[in-house]
Rosetta silent file (secondary structure, phi, psi, omega in degrees, C-alpha in Angstrom):
SEQUENCE: MIYFLYGEDSFRSKQKLREIIDGYKKVHKSGLNLIYADAKEKTFVDFYSNFKTTSMFAEKKLVVLKNVFANAKFQEDFLENIKKIEELKDIVVIFESEAPDQRTKIFKQLSKTAKCQEFNFLQPAMLKKWIALQFENNGVKINYSALDLLAVFVKNDLWRMANEIKKLSSYKKGSEITREDVLLLVRPNIENDIFKTIDALAGKEKQLALSLLHKHIEDGDNALYLLSMISYQFRNLLIIKELQEKQKSYSEIARKSGLHPFVAQKTYALCSHFSFPQLKKIYQKIFQADSDIKTGKIEPELALDLLICEI
SCORE:     score description
SCORE:     0.000 S_00000001
   1 L     0.000  131.157 -179.254  -21.039   -9.576  -19.903 S_00000001
   2 E  -114.771  128.238  169.463  -17.931  -10.401  -17.869 S_00000001
   3 E  -106.750  143.001  178.265  -16.039   -7.942  -15.654 S_00000001
   4 E  -133.444  106.324 -177.633  -12.652   -8.976  -14.282 S_00000001
   5 E  -107.578  130.612  179.558  -11.279   -7.058  -11.257 S_00000001
   6 E  -161.883  174.065 -178.882   -7.933   -8.105   -9.756 S_00000001
   7 L   132.516  168.287 -173.531   -4.623   -6.910   -8.390 S_00000001
   8 L   -72.598  -29.178  178.340   -2.496   -6.610   -5.335 S_00000001
   9 L   -82.916   87.114  179.093   -4.374   -3.492   -4.016 S_00000001
  10 H   -67.985  -23.479 -178.631   -7.464   -5.231   -2.703 S_00000001
  11 H   -63.831  -52.126 -177.386   -8.798   -2.066   -1.093 S_00000001
  12 H   -71.635  -34.895  175.984   -9.350   -0.229   -4.409 S_00000001
  13 H   -64.689  -33.662  173.496  -10.479   -3.391   -6.209 S_00000001
  14 H   -64.788  -41.036  173.538  -13.099   -3.907   -3.433 S_00000001
  15 H   -55.855  -41.781 -175.153  -14.194   -0.303   -3.856 S_00000001
  16 H   -69.635  -39.235 -179.099  -14.724   -0.881   -7.570 S_00000001
  17 H   -62.968  -42.185 -177.945  -16.758   -4.099   -6.797 S_00000001
  18 H   -65.092  -36.897  177.237  -18.932   -2.100   -4.406 S_00000001
  19 H   -61.221  -45.854  176.963  -19.450    0.544   -7.014 S_00000001
  20 H   -57.287  -48.529 -177.042  -20.647   -2.037   -9.535 S_00000001
  21 H   -62.753  -42.304  178.012  -22.970   -3.634   -6.923 S_00000001
  22 H   -67.388  -37.240  173.186  -24.429   -0.284   -5.807 S_00000001
  23 H   -58.441  -42.208  179.535  -25.027    0.734   -9.488 S_00000001
  24 H   -59.715  -53.279 -175.574  -26.845   -2.538   -9.985 S_00000001
  25 H   -59.571  -30.438  178.325  -28.992   -2.097   -6.879 S_00000001
  26 H   -65.832  -35.767  177.721  -30.084    1.376   -7.986 S_00000001
  27 H   -79.711  -45.930 -173.667  -31.520   -0.100  -11.203 S_00000001
  28 L  -110.375   91.084 -167.547  -32.734   -3.412   -9.833 S_00000001
  29 L   -66.215  -36.687 -171.070  -34.470   -2.580   -6.609 S_00000001
  30 L   -63.826  -32.402 -176.303  -35.506   -5.996   -5.499 S_00000001
  31 L    71.197    1.163 -177.951  -31.965   -7.276   -4.860 S_00000001
  32 L   -73.899  -16.140 -173.434  -33.113  -10.753   -5.369 S_00000001
  33 L  -111.137   18.203  167.668  -30.917  -11.349   -8.382 S_00000001
  34 E   -94.215  118.465 -171.572  -27.635  -10.290   -6.786 S_00000001
  35 E  -123.669  137.302  174.453  -25.802  -13.511   -6.306 S_00000001
  36 E  -112.960  128.345  177.319  -22.433  -14.419   -4.709 S_00000001
  37 E  -132.485  142.779 -173.971  -20.514  -17.488   -5.704 S_00000001
  38 E  -121.480  116.874 -178.946  -17.177  -18.791   -4.445 S_00000001
  39 L   -66.082  -12.611  174.752  -15.201  -21.145   -6.803 S_00000001
  40 L   -78.246  -25.317 -174.132  -13.530  -22.695   -3.709 S_00000001
  41 L  -106.598  -23.177 -171.673  -16.904  -23.892   -2.476 S_00000001
  42 L  -114.729  148.510  170.882  -18.941  -24.409   -5.709 S_00000001
  43 L   -86.364  168.120  179.296  -18.547  -26.459   -8.819 S_00000001
  44 H   -63.283  -35.611 -176.384  -18.926  -24.787  -12.246 S_00000001
  45 H   -66.843  -40.827  176.868  -22.321  -26.579  -12.634 S_00000001
  46 H   -60.428  -47.479  178.205  -23.554  -24.971   -9.330 S_00000001
  47 H   -55.986  -48.268 -170.393  -22.272  -21.615  -10.530 S_00000001
  48 H   -76.328  -21.721  177.956  -23.869  -21.918  -13.998 S_00000001
  49 H   -65.691  -16.226  176.691  -27.236  -23.076  -12.597 S_00000001
  50 H   -65.239  -26.275 -176.922  -27.800  -19.500  -11.415 S_00000001
  51 H   -88.091   -8.388 -176.507  -28.444  -18.459  -15.033 S_00000001
  52 L   -89.156  -17.602  178.400  -30.928  -21.206  -15.707 S_00000001
  53 L   -88.767  143.001 -176.988  -33.580  -20.010  -13.364 S_00000001
  54 L   -93.185  131.270 -177.951  -35.892  -17.262  -14.643 S_00000001
  55 L   -73.707  135.317  174.152  -36.268  -14.092  -12.506 S_00000001
  56 L   -69.744  -18.630  178.926  -39.862  -13.328  -11.516 S_00000001
  57 L   -99.871    8.569 -177.805  -39.026   -9.616  -11.908 S_00000001
  58 L    53.483   30.923 -179.954  -37.419  -10.114  -15.394 S_00000001
  59 L   -89.606  151.318  169.434  -34.267   -8.520  -13.976 S_00000001
  60 L   -64.162  148.061  173.673  -30.704   -8.970  -15.121 S_00000001
  61 L   -97.980  150.401  171.136  -28.719  -11.040  -12.624 S_00000001
  62 E  -120.753  111.707  179.230  -25.487   -9.804  -11.187 S_00000001
  63 E  -104.760  118.628  175.802  -23.222  -12.725  -10.194 S_00000001
  64 E   -98.841  117.348 -172.758  -20.104  -11.918   -8.212 S_00000001
  65 E  -111.900  124.260 -176.789  -17.689  -14.791   -8.563 S_00000001
  66 E  -113.703  159.392  168.444  -14.655  -15.089   -6.245 S_00000001
  67 L    60.526   31.325  177.414  -11.536  -17.378   -6.059 S_00000001
  68 H   -60.960  -32.522 -174.157  -11.671  -18.696   -9.627 S_00000001
  69 H   -82.272    0.947  175.073   -7.792  -18.920   -9.619 S_00000001
  70 H   -93.609   -6.785 -171.630   -7.963  -21.223   -6.573 S_00000001
  71 L  -133.271  102.435 -174.876   -9.810  -23.998   -8.424 S_00000001
  72 H   -62.964  -41.698 -177.999   -8.132  -25.531  -11.510 S_00000001
  73 H   -68.662  -40.053  179.595  -11.205  -27.668  -12.469 S_00000001
  74 H   -59.755  -45.053  178.971  -13.496  -24.664  -12.201 S_00000001
  75 H   -55.384  -47.562  177.603  -11.164  -22.740  -14.546 S_00000001
  76 H   -58.004  -48.828 -179.196  -11.313  -25.538  -17.156 S_00000001
  77 H   -65.651  -39.685 -178.806  -15.124  -25.711  -17.106 S_00000001
  78 H   -59.813  -48.192  179.630  -15.401  -21.921  -17.183 S_00000001
  79 H   -58.016  -40.843  178.173  -13.163  -21.782  -20.278 S_00000001
  80 H   -60.282  -35.723 -169.686  -15.190  -24.460  -21.987 S_00000001
  81 L  -114.361   14.258  179.475  -18.423  -22.485  -21.537 S_00000001
  82 H   -53.148  -39.271 -179.560  -17.013  -18.836  -21.783 S_00000001
  83 H   -64.265  -38.796  176.372  -18.770  -18.125  -24.988 S_00000001
  84 H   -62.955  -39.779 -177.739  -22.179  -19.030  -23.423 S_00000001
  85 H   -70.120  -40.761  175.051  -21.467  -16.849  -20.462 S_00000001
  86 H   -63.753  -30.410 -179.918  -20.483  -13.848  -22.682 S_00000001
  87 L   -85.047   -5.072  178.397  -23.740  -14.136  -24.608 S_00000001
  88 L   -68.247  151.711  171.061  -25.836  -13.985  -21.473 S_00000001
  89 L   -70.720  -21.817 -175.704  -27.858  -10.862  -20.710 S_00000001
  90 L   -74.157  165.029 -176.389  -26.694  -11.234  -17.094 S_00000001
  91 E  -112.026  133.227  173.715  -23.525   -9.676  -15.637 S_00000001
  92 E  -119.785  122.011  169.570  -20.636  -11.783  -14.138 S_00000001
  93 E  -106.498  110.312  176.442  -18.002  -10.067  -12.072 S_00000001
  94 E   -88.435  118.297 -174.774  -14.885  -12.149  -11.475 S_00000001
  95 E  -119.410  125.233  172.127  -13.272  -10.694   -8.470 S_00000001
  96 L  -122.727  125.280 -176.042   -9.754  -11.670   -7.157 S_00000001
  97 L   -80.066   -4.949  178.637   -8.473   -9.957   -4.029 S_00000001
  98 L  -128.040  170.372  175.529   -4.831  -10.855   -4.859 S_00000001
  99 L   -68.440  116.252 -179.446   -2.663  -10.723   -7.977 S_00000001
 100 L   -79.596  166.177 -177.754   -3.582  -13.782  -10.022 S_00000001
 101 L   -69.202  110.363 -176.640   -1.131  -16.023  -11.960 S_00000001
 102 L   -79.827   -1.260  178.333   -1.013  -14.222  -15.341 S_00000001
 103 L   -84.272  -14.177 -173.045    0.476  -17.307  -16.993 S_00000001
 104 L   -70.749  155.874  175.700   -2.779  -19.236  -16.718 S_00000001
 105 H   -62.627  -37.236 -171.448   -5.069  -19.898  -19.743 S_00000001
 106 H   -72.076  -38.597  175.657   -8.014  -18.287  -17.934 S_00000001
 107 H   -59.706  -46.751  177.006   -6.146  -15.101  -17.301 S_00000001
 108 H   -58.082  -40.199  178.210   -5.051  -14.792  -20.909 S_00000001
 109 H   -69.715  -42.095  178.780   -8.567  -15.401  -22.076 S_00000001
 110 H   -64.792  -36.693  176.456  -10.194  -12.979  -19.724 S_00000001
 111 H   -58.246  -28.490 -178.414   -7.584  -10.373  -20.651 S_00000001
 112 H   -91.334  -36.924 -169.730   -8.838  -10.617  -24.239 S_00000001
 113 H  -110.728  -22.528 -179.614  -12.586  -10.895  -23.780 S_00000001
 114 L   -94.688  168.309  171.136  -13.660   -9.421  -20.381 S_00000001
 115 E   -83.617  107.243 -171.617  -13.786   -5.853  -19.218 S_00000001
 116 E  -105.549  144.632  174.171  -10.619   -5.933  -17.086 S_00000001
 117 E  -140.968  122.857  178.859   -9.421   -3.568  -14.470 S_00000001
 118 E  -106.348  141.155 -178.160   -6.153   -4.153  -12.630 S_00000001
 119 L  -119.344   97.561  172.300   -5.384   -2.488   -9.218 S_00000001
 120 L   -87.508  159.794  175.427   -1.712   -2.206   -8.504 S_00000001
 121 L   -57.667  138.403 -176.481   -0.318   -0.560   -5.410 S_00000001
 122 L   -68.927  140.921  175.957   -0.257    3.210   -5.786 S_00000001
 123 L   -79.394  158.707 -173.417    3.270    4.783   -6.330 S_00000001
 124 H   -46.020  -49.012 -175.829    4.255    7.431   -3.764 S_00000001
 125 H   -64.900  -42.560  179.926    3.079   10.509   -5.694 S_00000001
 126 H   -71.486  -33.036 -179.987   -0.367    8.943   -6.515 S_00000001
 127 H   -63.933  -42.225  177.051   -0.604    7.575   -2.982 S_00000001
 128 H   -61.577  -40.521 -179.476   -0.291   11.215   -1.598 S_00000001
 129 H   -68.026  -36.649 -179.895   -2.943   12.424   -3.964 S_00000001
 130 H   -69.253  -41.798 -178.649   -5.279    9.617   -2.871 S_00000001
 131 H   -64.778  -44.674 -179.324   -4.693   10.377    0.835 S_00000001
 132 H   -58.494  -38.561 -178.824   -5.296   14.152    0.311 S_00000001
 133 H   -68.191  -37.491 -179.216   -8.582   13.376   -1.448 S_00000001
 134 H   -69.326  -36.891  178.216   -9.823   11.128    1.361 S_00000001
 135 H   -70.350  -41.781  176.954   -9.161   13.931    3.928 S_00000001
 136 H   -55.003  -46.076  178.151  -10.873   16.348    1.549 S_00000001
 137 H   -62.121  -28.031  174.984  -13.902   14.052    1.408 S_00000001
 138 H   -86.231   -3.826 -178.017  -13.928   14.044    5.194 S_00000001
 139 L    73.386   31.348 -179.687  -13.878   17.846    5.283 S_00000001
 140 L  -123.025  143.362  176.791  -10.492   17.902    6.977 S_00000001
 141 L  -102.578  149.184  178.238   -7.211   19.576    5.828 S_00000001
 142 E  -131.813  121.933 -179.715   -3.771   18.053    6.172 S_00000001
 143 L   -71.647  165.498 -171.033   -0.579   20.070    5.685 S_00000001
 144 H   -63.413  -41.542 -175.244    2.144   18.754    3.273 S_00000001
 145 H   -63.554  -40.593  179.554    4.633   17.734    6.014 S_00000001
 146 H   -67.112  -43.633  178.229    1.938   15.657    7.727 S_00000001
 147 H   -54.425  -49.451  178.180    0.747   14.167    4.431 S_00000001
 148 H   -61.394  -40.768 -177.726    4.349   13.172    3.552 S_00000001
 149 H   -71.970  -39.745 -177.109    4.933   11.552    6.967 S_00000001
 150 H   -64.549  -41.023 -177.395    1.615    9.680    6.867 S_00000001
 151 H   -67.912  -33.311  177.545    2.451    8.240    3.452 S_00000001
 152 H   -71.668  -41.465 -171.685    5.957    7.141    4.721 S_00000001
 153 H   -70.002  -46.212 -169.427    4.540    5.599    7.955 S_00000001
 154 H   -98.367  -27.370 -177.413    1.643    3.537    6.422 S_00000001
 155 L    62.051 -139.753 -170.138    2.794    3.139    2.780 S_00000001
 156 L   -98.357   20.716  175.736    0.405    1.564    0.346 S_00000001
 157 L   -85.471   95.510 -177.473   -1.762   -0.506    2.779 S_00000001
 158 H   -72.826  -17.210  174.154   -4.954    1.349    2.005 S_00000001
 159 H   -64.718  -46.549  175.899   -7.028   -0.750    4.448 S_00000001
 160 H   -73.623  -37.241 -176.809   -4.934    0.565    7.269 S_00000001
 161 H   -62.658  -44.379  177.654   -4.535    3.943    5.717 S_00000001
 162 H   -54.711  -38.701  176.856   -8.301    4.387    5.518 S_00000001
 163 H   -70.758  -40.145  178.056   -8.521    3.733    9.321 S_00000001
 164 H   -65.508  -41.627  179.450   -5.710    6.148   10.055 S_00000001
 165 H   -64.742  -39.196  177.869   -7.362    8.834    7.996 S_00000001
 166 H   -67.502  -41.776  179.022  -10.698    8.268    9.869 S_00000001
 167 H   -67.001  -42.901  176.853   -8.869    8.450   13.246 S_00000001
 168 H   -68.281  -31.963  179.431   -6.960   11.573   12.367 S_00000001
 169 H   -69.100  -35.411 -178.534  -10.041   13.226   10.863 S_00000001
 170 H   -71.373  -40.944 -174.504  -12.088   12.486   14.088 S_00000001
 171 H   -67.605  -34.290 -174.217   -9.143   13.885   16.206 S_00000001
 172 L  -120.454   49.802  175.895   -8.777   17.181   14.321 S_00000001
 173 L   -64.477  131.244  176.265  -12.365   18.120   13.262 S_00000001
 174 L    77.188   -1.996  179.019  -12.416   21.655   12.032 S_00000001
 175 L  -134.034  165.548 -172.357   -8.656   22.136   12.243 S_00000001
 176 L   -83.872  139.544  174.958   -5.592   21.211   10.079 S_00000001
 177 E   -78.065  126.597 -175.203   -3.763   17.975   10.672 S_00000001
 178 L  -108.813  170.611  174.117   -0.104   18.508   11.418 S_00000001
 179 H   -57.761  -39.084  178.747    3.091   16.400   11.446 S_00000001
 180 H   -63.102  -34.223 -178.513    2.884   16.316   15.237 S_00000001
 181 H   -69.267  -40.533  177.619   -0.582   14.827   15.019 S_00000001
 182 H   -64.420  -47.261 -179.339    0.727   11.992   12.773 S_00000001
 183 H   -63.009  -30.086 -178.693    3.620   11.299   15.107 S_00000001
 184 H   -74.783  -41.902 -164.996    1.237   11.132   18.069 S_00000001
 185 H  -105.506  -19.421 -171.809   -1.444    8.876   16.592 S_00000001
 186 L  -114.751  124.307  176.989    0.109    6.772   13.821 S_00000001
 187 L   -85.225  136.510 -175.981    2.594    3.974   14.307 S_00000001
 188 L   -66.812  137.263  177.830    5.087    3.630   11.438 S_00000001
 189 L   -89.595  -32.434 -177.825    4.610    0.586    9.200 S_00000001
 190 L   -89.140   -2.804 -175.447    7.966    0.915    7.476 S_00000001
 191 H   -59.653  -43.512 -175.052   10.132    1.425   10.486 S_00000001
 192 H   -61.125  -37.080  177.780   10.983   -2.213   10.996 S_00000001
 193 H   -67.608  -38.970 -179.560   12.242   -2.493    7.446 S_00000001
 194 H   -76.041  -37.400  174.622   14.363    0.655    7.721 S_00000001
 195 H   -61.833  -35.211  179.357   15.701   -0.274   11.123 S_00000001
 196 H   -67.470  -34.869  177.741   16.853   -3.577    9.694 S_00000001
 197 H   -68.065  -41.261  178.825   18.811   -1.592    7.029 S_00000001
 198 H   -63.990  -43.352  178.455   20.262    0.775    9.668 S_00000001
 199 H   -59.635  -44.884  176.644   21.137   -2.196   11.833 S_00000001
 200 H   -59.562  -42.245  173.624   22.982   -3.781    8.869 S_00000001
 201 H   -62.224  -45.583  174.733   24.972   -0.573    8.356 S_00000001
 202 H   -57.030  -37.396  178.570   25.738   -0.317   12.053 S_00000001
 203 L   -87.229   12.223 -179.656   27.067   -3.893   11.911 S_00000001
 204 L    65.210   20.577 -177.903   29.155   -3.121    8.847 S_00000001
 205 L  -100.953   72.658 -176.748   27.073   -5.433    6.799 S_00000001
 206 H   -63.954  -36.049  178.834   26.834   -3.270    3.714 S_00000001
 207 H   -64.583  -36.034  179.361   25.905   -6.065    1.340 S_00000001
 208 H   -69.345  -42.144  174.632   22.910   -6.933    3.488 S_00000001
 209 H   -55.386  -53.431 -176.971   21.849   -3.229    3.569 S_00000001
 210 H   -62.239  -37.441  177.104   22.103   -2.999   -0.179 S_00000001
 211 H   -60.896  -45.773 -179.593   20.149   -6.284   -0.516 S_00000001
 212 H   -62.205  -43.594  178.628   17.327   -4.910    1.695 S_00000001
 213 H   -70.746  -29.934  175.640   17.046   -1.763   -0.261 S_00000001
 214 H   -72.808  -25.900  173.145   17.085   -3.403   -3.664 S_00000001
 215 H   -63.662  -37.802  176.057   14.240   -5.632   -2.387 S_00000001
 216 H   -59.887  -43.626 -176.097   12.255   -2.397   -1.824 S_00000001
 217 H   -68.007  -42.313  174.088   13.069   -1.227   -5.353 S_00000001
 218 H   -62.122  -27.655  178.520   11.951   -4.594   -6.757 S_00000001
 219 L   -81.062    0.483  174.054    8.806   -4.237   -4.832 S_00000001
 220 L   102.341    2.895 -176.079    8.141   -0.980   -6.675 S_00000001
 221 L   -78.328  141.137  178.570    9.364    1.621   -4.070 S_00000001
 222 L   -75.382  143.678 -178.463   11.086    4.674   -5.707 S_00000001
 223 H   -63.295  -39.033  177.267   14.755    5.206   -4.855 S_00000001
 224 H   -67.009  -32.062  174.881   14.149    8.807   -3.839 S_00000001
 225 H   -65.887  -42.367  179.297   11.388    7.599   -1.578 S_00000001
 226 H   -71.427  -34.170  173.722   13.795    5.156    0.087 S_00000001
 227 H   -59.934  -39.749  178.960   16.407    7.965    0.481 S_00000001
 228 H   -64.792  -29.990  177.695   13.775   10.057    2.223 S_00000001
 229 H   -72.811  -39.165  174.787   13.177    7.205    4.617 S_00000001
 230 H   -64.391  -45.138  175.756   16.914    6.840    5.346 S_00000001
 231 H   -54.560  -43.435 -175.757   17.121   10.544    5.768 S_00000001
 232 H   -64.065  -48.551 -175.852   14.191   10.588    8.171 S_00000001
 233 H   -68.794  -39.564 -179.731   15.796    7.778   10.274 S_00000001
 234 H   -76.747  -24.263  172.048   19.300    9.334   10.478 S_00000001
 235 H   -67.335  -36.144  175.850   17.755   12.632   11.349 S_00000001
 236 H   -67.387  -41.438  170.900   16.051   10.912   14.212 S_00000001
 237 H   -51.722  -44.124  173.339   19.303    9.387   15.184 S_00000001
 238 H   -65.296  -40.664  174.334   20.913   12.758   15.351 S_00000001
 239 H   -55.638  -53.140 -175.674   18.075   14.126   17.504 S_00000001
 240 H   -69.572  -37.746 -178.370   18.395   11.353   20.013 S_00000001
 241 H   -67.980  -35.197  177.179   22.189   11.268   20.002 S_00000001
 242 H   -62.791  -42.064 -177.520   22.368   15.035   20.651 S_00000001
 243 H   -70.888  -30.955  178.232   20.130   14.599   23.690 S_00000001
 244 H   -65.337  -42.123 -177.577   22.256   11.619   24.849 S_00000001
 245 H   -59.126  -29.355  179.409   25.355   13.826   24.529 S_00000001
 246 L   -90.618   14.466  175.986   23.682   16.223   27.028 S_00000001
 247 L    55.999   43.941  177.808   23.228   13.296   29.357 S_00000001
 248 L   -84.305  149.385  175.140   19.513   13.414   29.397 S_00000001
 249 L   -64.497  161.775  175.600   17.541   10.455   30.779 S_00000001
 250 H   -60.999  -40.593 -177.437   15.658    8.097   28.459 S_00000001
 251 H   -70.343  -32.574  175.295   12.311    9.470   29.568 S_00000001
 252 H   -70.120  -40.408 -177.740   13.559   13.059   28.863 S_00000001
 253 H   -66.000  -40.574  179.329   14.920   12.078   25.559 S_00000001
 254 H   -63.814  -36.793 -177.463   11.643   10.263   24.497 S_00000001
 255 H   -76.652  -47.609 -174.851    9.710   13.379   25.513 S_00000001
 256 H   -74.765  -24.169  179.725   11.983   16.038   24.138 S_00000001
 257 H   -65.598  -28.098 -176.160   12.546   14.292   20.797 S_00000001
 258 L    74.153   10.631 -177.233    9.039   14.700   19.824 S_00000001
 259 L   -86.856  158.782  175.011    9.131   11.271   18.169 S_00000001
 260 L   -60.761  139.123 -175.032    6.528    8.534   18.270 S_00000001
 261 H   -51.467  -45.392  179.478    7.281    6.240   21.349 S_00000001
 262 H   -54.307  -49.157 -178.791    7.886    3.273   18.986 S_00000001
 263 H   -66.362  -45.930 -178.591   10.341    5.358   16.884 S_00000001
 264 H   -58.901  -46.908 -175.333   12.066    6.812   19.921 S_00000001
 265 H   -66.360  -45.249  176.791   12.661    3.411   21.550 S_00000001
 266 H   -66.351  -36.484 -176.794   14.095    1.825   18.377 S_00000001
 267 H   -73.605  -36.301  175.643   16.175    4.790   17.548 S_00000001
 268 H   -58.067  -44.636  178.789   17.586    5.042   21.032 S_00000001
 269 H   -61.750  -37.006 -179.296   18.789    1.434   20.842 S_00000001
 270 H   -74.601  -24.894 -177.131   20.577    2.164   17.485 S_00000001
 271 H   -56.314  -27.303 -178.732   22.405    5.232   18.765 S_00000001
 272 H   -68.176  -15.536 -177.846   25.110    3.210   20.553 S_00000001
 273 H   -85.497   -7.911 -173.609   26.462    2.130   17.103 S_00000001
 274 L  -133.475  148.224  171.763   27.296    5.708   15.995 S_00000001
 275 L   -93.351  168.086  179.665   29.171    8.644   17.427 S_00000001
 276 H   -63.874  -45.281  178.465   27.701   12.134   17.061 S_00000001
 277 H   -64.268  -33.223  177.041   30.318   13.276   14.541 S_00000001
 278 H   -59.086  -49.935 -171.922   29.696   10.005   12.429 S_00000001
 279 H   -66.827  -35.515  175.371   26.004   10.762   12.314 S_00000001
 280 H   -63.950  -44.206 -179.533   26.630   14.366   11.207 S_00000001
 281 H   -62.075  -42.223 -177.721   28.896   13.185    8.386 S_00000001
 282 H   -69.471  -38.392  179.652   26.352   10.537    7.279 S_00000001
 283 H   -69.023  -29.347  176.767   23.526   13.098    7.251 S_00000001
 284 H   -73.034  -29.548  176.793   25.619   15.486    5.137 S_00000001
 285 H   -70.601  -37.347  176.920   26.270   12.596    2.651 S_00000001
 286 H   -63.254  -46.395  179.183   22.438   11.942    2.497 S_00000001
 287 H   -57.968  -39.073  179.366   21.860   15.614    1.848 S_00000001
 288 H   -69.519  -41.613  174.600   24.446   15.542   -0.923 S_00000001
 289 H   -58.985  -46.563  173.996   22.982   12.504   -2.515 S_00000001
 290 H   -56.321  -44.787 -178.979   19.600   14.004   -2.438 S_00000001
 291 H   -64.374  -48.548 -176.437   20.945   17.254   -4.052 S_00000001
 292 H   -60.207  -39.699 -179.387   22.861   15.256   -6.708 S_00000001
 293 H   -65.655  -51.849 -171.184   19.705   13.232   -7.716 S_00000001
 294 H   -69.895  -25.707  175.463   17.482   16.312   -7.927 S_00000001
 295 L   -91.465    5.455  175.664   19.997   18.264  -10.061 S_00000001
 296 L    80.480   16.819 -177.764   20.405   15.311  -12.448 S_00000001
 297 L   -80.783  -21.826 -174.813   24.076   14.574  -11.613 S_00000001
 298 L  -154.830  149.772 -178.951   23.407   10.963  -10.794 S_00000001
 299 L   -70.090  141.752 -178.936   20.764    8.274  -11.273 S_00000001
 300 H   -54.308  -46.638 -178.568   18.727    7.696   -7.988 S_00000001
 301 H   -66.480  -34.238  177.588   19.506    3.988   -7.631 S_00000001
 302 H   -72.568  -37.901  179.223   23.260    4.544   -8.182 S_00000001
 303 H   -64.062  -33.499 -176.750   23.240    7.410   -5.690 S_00000001
 304 H   -74.184  -42.868  176.902   21.585    5.125   -3.134 S_00000001
 305 H   -59.807  -43.733 -175.755   24.209    2.318   -3.719 S_00000001
 306 H   -66.255  -39.056 -178.961   27.099    4.734   -3.429 S_00000001
 307 H   -56.474  -53.196 -179.879   25.603    6.255   -0.259 S_00000001
 308 H   -55.004  -42.737 -176.104   25.396    2.785    1.413 S_00000001
 309 H   -70.408  -23.968 -177.740   28.897    1.980    0.408 S_00000001
 310 H   -90.163  -19.069 -177.472   30.196    5.286    1.913 S_00000001
 311 L   -77.094    0.000    0.000   28.471    5.058    5.202 S_00000001
């Protein structure tokens, strides 16, 4: 039997691999027939020799095979012998930690004959559900505002997300995690991308801003999600600009804004490109775009394009 685990979300594919290995270990206690093979380091002959030796415990073997798509010769030999491998009583798990080339012969063949599971990055709504479940498993509650902000800050890097969840759970044992906790402990992952877009807008480079946003959409980010990030950033600009108007020092502004130090620093630098009345008008346009999308007056991507053109 052949299992094929692959996809861009290596965190969940690795979880599935662990699940298969743990299930195998429960049944086959000795662990002597759990074998790891790397197609980067082994020939197909080396790999296949694992099935020629007889187990002294008469156990099924579980062979975890990695990096098949990195070795063209291995792929050819594997395809030539795939029928023999399928007929074995043993289990082969082909694990790819990245998205493989789906145009290859081996991918097409495995898609037909193996038990396949693809792990794509979670879309925003599913990502939030996943985060909430992890906190629940840790016995910790997180309010919606904090959950929303955490998803925006870390996005779909689940390796990092798991660490942030662990950190926040340890920090707020027995009490609810709030937005302020996320701002205090989590550094935004998406800020650099959004700051690039705002920088482009500030420099009147609307074509570049549109290009940056469309790259996000091509990568699978939802237009409403992108609008929420832009809204979040311009809200921060308004907060900082208002404090600047009151002639507060930078240290006072950083403290009173309640923003993460990284966000406060980057936002402070951007404020010089906008007047306070400009920022208020832009924020009103963002609010209107959000309202028009949610009431079905306009398609999200078109609303985003028009907003950028009007800023």
